[in-house]
N, C-alpha and C positions, 0 to 999 in steps of 0.2 A: 908837871903841868897836865891839865886834863888831855890835851892833845897827845902827849907822851904816852899816857895811860891807855888811851884809844889805840895808839899804834901798837903797844905791847899786847893788848888784848886781841887785836886783829892778827898779829903775827902768830900769837898762841893758837887762835882758832885755826888759821891756815896750815900750820904745822901739824896740829892734831887730826886734820882731815886726811893727811897723807902717811902718818906714821903712828906707831904705838907710843904710849906714855914712856916707856923704858928707853926708847930711842931718841927721844927729844930732850935736848939739853937746855939748860937757861941761857948758856951762850948762844945757841941757835935762835932762840927767841929773841934775845938782845939783838943779835945781828939782823934778823928779819925786821925788827922795829927800829933799827937805825939808832939804838942807845947802848950804852956800856953795860956789861954785866953787873957791874957795881950798882947802877941805877935799879935794875930789875931786882937784885937781891935786897937792896935798901927798901924798896917799895913793897915787896911781896914775900921776902924771907926765904921761902923754899918753892920748889916746883909745885907741890901740893897747894901751898898758899896761893900761887898765882893761878893755878887751875880753878881753884874755888872762886876767886875773884872774877876771872874771865868767864866762869859759868854764870855767875850773878850778873855781870855786864851783858851777856848774850842773852839771858832769859827775858829781859825786858824787850829786846829786839824781836825775839822769837814770839812773844805775845802778839806784838804788832803784825808780824808776818802770819799769824794763824787767825786773823780776824775774819770772822764770818758772822752772818746775822744769826741770831738766836733761831733755832729750829731748822736751820738750812743743812740737812742731811747730806745732800751732793756736795755743798760747799765744804763741809767738814771732812768729808771723805777725801775730796780733791786736795785739800790743804794738807792733810796728813800724808797722803801718798806722796806728794811733792817733798815734804819735809823729811819723811823716812827714806826716800830714795837719796836725797842729798846727804843726810847725816846719819843714816842707819848704821853703817859700818863703824863710824867714830863712837857711836853710843854703845854699840855692842862691845867695843875694845874696852871702853870705860867701865862697863858693868863687870866685865871680867876682873877688874882691879879693885872693886869696891871693898872687898873684904881685907885687902892689903894696905889700903891707905884710907885713913878715916876721913880726910877732907874730900877725897873723891866720893865717899859714901854720903857725906853731907851734901855735895853738889848734886848728886844723883837723887837724893831725897827731895832737894829743892825742885828739880825737874819733875819728879813724880807728882809733887803737890801741885805744881803749876799745870801739869796736865789734868789733874783731877778738877781744879778750879775751872779750867777751861771747859771740860765736859760739863760741869754743872751749870755753866753759863749757856753754852750752845744748846744743851738739851734740857734747859730749866722747865719747860712745859711738861715734861714727862717725869719730873722728880717731885716728891712731896716737899712742900715749903718748909716745913720744920725739920730740923735735924732728928734723926732717929734710925732705928734699924732698917726700916724700908728705903730710906733715902741712902743709906750707906751701902745696902745691897745693890741698889740700882746703879750707884756710882761704880761699884766694884765690876758689875756686869758691863757697864760702858767702857771702864778701863780695860776689861779683858778683850772686848771687841776691838779695841783700838791700840792695843799694846804693841810697841815697837818690836818687841822680841817675836811676837807672832808674825808680824808682817816680815821681819828679816827671816824667819824660819820658813815662810812660805816661798820667799824669793831666793834665798841661799841655799837652804837644805832641800827643799822640795822642787825647786826649779820652776815655779810658778811665774808666768809673765806678769808684768805690772798690771796689765788689764785684768788678769784673773785675780791677783791679789786684791786690786781694787774692788772687784765685783764681790769678792768674798767678805772683805770688810763691810761694804755697803749692805749686803744681805744680813750679816750678823747684827749689824745696828738696826736695820729696818725690822728685823724679827723681834728685837727686844722692844722697840718702840711700838709696834703693832700689838704685841702681847699686852704691854702696860696700858695701851689705850683701850683695848678690848676688855681685859679682865677687871678694870677698875671703874670704868665709866666716869673718870675724872680723877683729878689728883687730890689726896687728902690735904 
């Protein structure tokens, strides 16, 4: 049933917030969801299959949690800071496994594309309307300024406070947007 799948996905998400992929078992997920191991295996096959399905399930919820008005730089930075603080360690652990598990790579690629799509929506007024090299470059620049790994590096490796990391992201984005606004006098 849909309710059972939701419980399985919720249990998967909760466990992955606390532990690494290798340390989580399908039995632990089944226990957390209040279902049998057989149920989990029958519906998802493998842990990788479950993680991919759970990622797609959470992607729709993540899109709703990232809702900001188009052009709202402050709102975009605040949303990303909140999401990265909450899920940054989890995503970094998953990135480390992408090359070992094809389905985790698939899941990460879905998340990356979702982030690009979100950036294209939020910063649409600064992007060329038509697809092409200029639009692609600008999206790459926006992606780089808002990349989770950069945020995680600032916070975990360089010891930046959340406020400083937030300010750095805001400055990077504001610099890009100001440059594009000045240099082109409009969007092609």
